[in-house]
N, C-alpha and C positions, 0 to 999 in steps of 0.2 A: 681336090674338093675345096669348095669355098669354106671359109671360116663359119659362116652362118649355117650352112648345111651340116657341118660337123657338129656344131653346138646343138642343132635340132635333134640329131641322133643321140648325142651324148647326155644332155641335160635330163630327159626322163629316165634314162637308164641309171644315172648317178643317183637321183632322188630315191629310186625304189631299191637299188641294189647296194648302196653304201652300208646301211646298218647290218644286213646279213653277212657281207663280205668282212666287215670289221669283226663281227663275232667269230667268224671262221679263222681269221688271221690271229685273233687273241689266243687261239689254241697253240700257235707256234711261236709267237713273239714273246720275249721275256717280260714285256710290260705293255700296258695300254698305249702309252705315248709312241712306243716303237711300232706297235700295231697300226696306229693312226698314220704314222709316217709311211709305212709300207702301203697301206691302202691309198693314200694320196698319190704316191709314186705310180701305183698301178693305174689309177684313173688318169693320171697325166700321160702315161704311156698309151692308154686307150685313146685318149683325145688326139695325141700326135699321130697315132696309127689311122684314125678316121680322117684327120686332116690331110694325111698323105694320100688319101684315096683308096687305102686298102679295105677290102670287104671282110668283115668278121662275121662268120656264119653263126657262131654260138657265143655271144658276148659274155655270158655267165661263165661258161667253161673257160674261155680265153682269160678272163680276169682271175679266176681261181688258179689256173696254171701259172700265170705271171706272178701272182701273190705267193704261191708255194715256192717258186724259184727265188723270189726276192728274200723270203724267209730263209731259205737254204743258204743263200749267199751271206746273210747275216751270221749264221751259225758256222760258216766256213765248211759246209759239207756239200756233197754232190746233191742232185736234184731230188732225191728221195728223203723224206723227213720221217723221223720217228715221232709217233704221236704219244706224248706223255700224258698219262692219266692224272698226273699232278697238276696239269694245266686247267683243270675244271674250275679252279678258282677264278681264272680269267672270265669264264662265262658268269659266275656268281657275282663278280664285281664289274659287270659290263658297263654300268653307267647309271646316270639318273633316269634315263628314259629307255628302259629295256623294251624289247618287242612285246606287243600286247599279248602274244600267245606264249611267252616264256613264263613258266610257273615257277616262282621263286620258292614255293613250299616243297620242292622236290628234295628228297633226302639225298644230298650230294654224295655221302659216303656209300650209300647203297647203289647209286648210279655209277660211281667210280668202280665199284666192285663188279657190277653187271658188265660194264664196258670192257673191263680187263679180261673177259672171256673171249673177246673178239680178237681176231688177227688185226694187224695194222691196216690191211687193205679193206677188210670188212667194215672196220670203224670208219674209214675215209668214205667209203660208198654210202654207209648209213647216214653219216653227217651230211653229205652232199644231197642225198635224197630228202632228208629232213629240211633242207634249204629250198625245197620244192623244185630242184633241178630234174630235168627229164633224163632218161637213161642215156640218150645220145649225148647230152651235154656232160654228164658224169664221165662217159667213156672218152669223150674228147678232152676233158679236163685231166683225167688220169692217164691217158694214153693207153687205154685198153678197149676191148670190144664191148658192145652192148650186151652180148650174151654173157660175157664175164661179169659185167655189172649185175645182171639178173641173178647169176649163180652166187656171187658174193653177198648180195642182198638177202637172198633166200637163206643161205647158210648163216649169216649174221643174225637174222631174225629168229631162226631156229635155236641158235645158241642163247639168245636173249630170253626166249620163252622158257628154255631149260633153266637158265639162271634164275628167273623169276618163279619157277616152279609151276608154270602153267603148261598145259598140253595144247598142241595145235588142234584147231577145230577140224574134225574129220566129218565128211559127209557120209550118210548111210549109202550102202552099196546101190540102192535104187536111184538115188539122186546124183551120183557120181557121174560126170560127163563121160 
């Protein structure tokens, strides 16, 4: 692929996806500067891959997978990462320009407590879904099936509802499909 063609594909994706990917990597990296380095390396790998002419069907999922692997290499562990609930400070201190939809008034202690009821996989799926990733992108990123993504998302949301003390909305028998 020509350099110009690779840049045409790369530039818009970088502009839109850099902030959410950085927030995601902040959950795994020991500090923000390390997270920024990891994200830069991920995007460099993406550019090199595009330049080599390889087609990437789901670039979000591809970048998430590469980012998780790079974080795992930093920790000297295999490719599965433990999600530490103590890393919520990374989201709180994200930077001067947080995403416009990030509500800084969230009670982080309550949020940590609620997320602690989730399994590691449920938390991963929920976080990726909150990043506006499609089920197939989440599945590709985590190396699972789309039906597993759906199951984990439903179970995770049910646990969160129980944690918050809310009951799931049930339709009357006449209205149920």
